[in-house]
C-alpha angles and dihedrals in degrees: 000000000000115000121210119252118258113257092251094058093052091058097046096101090052100060100060090045093052094046090045090053090048091052090049090052092047093050091050090050092052089048094050091045091052089048091050091048091049090050092046098052137002087234091060092073088075086066088072088066089059096038097047097077090043092051095045091045093051092049092048089052090048090050093051094046092046089052088051091049091049093049089050091053103254114165091225095048100096090046093048090048093050091048090048092053093043090051091048091050092046093050094044092049090048093054096040088051092050091064098042110079096212093051100047090106092080098057088041091053094049092048090045090050090052091047092047091047091050091048093047090049098044107023094235134085124252090246090053092046093048091046098042112136093015119122 
């Protein structure tokens, strides 16, 4: 006679997928914050040096958990794994291009797109938002 699985076993594929998605969102938030800080002030670019290990660590965690979710049969496992790999490639390409003079157009375009999107949404530049209230 087959016995039903305990409730905790039926939810097992869900946990790695949810944590993987959370790590992906956190990495995206850190990346966008670093881009905003770089657009707001030239000193903000130094934030990328502090944010890079955090972003890459979160993306590696997301990749490992997405692989675990895929192995456990979660429906979102393959999509999360693809997004994790795509995020890792994008962030790695961003940092590699930042140090190659001929390829600096790519990071500049990404930071510029974040700045233009913020300006379109709020009506003020990132520089004005960061320096609001200062003499």
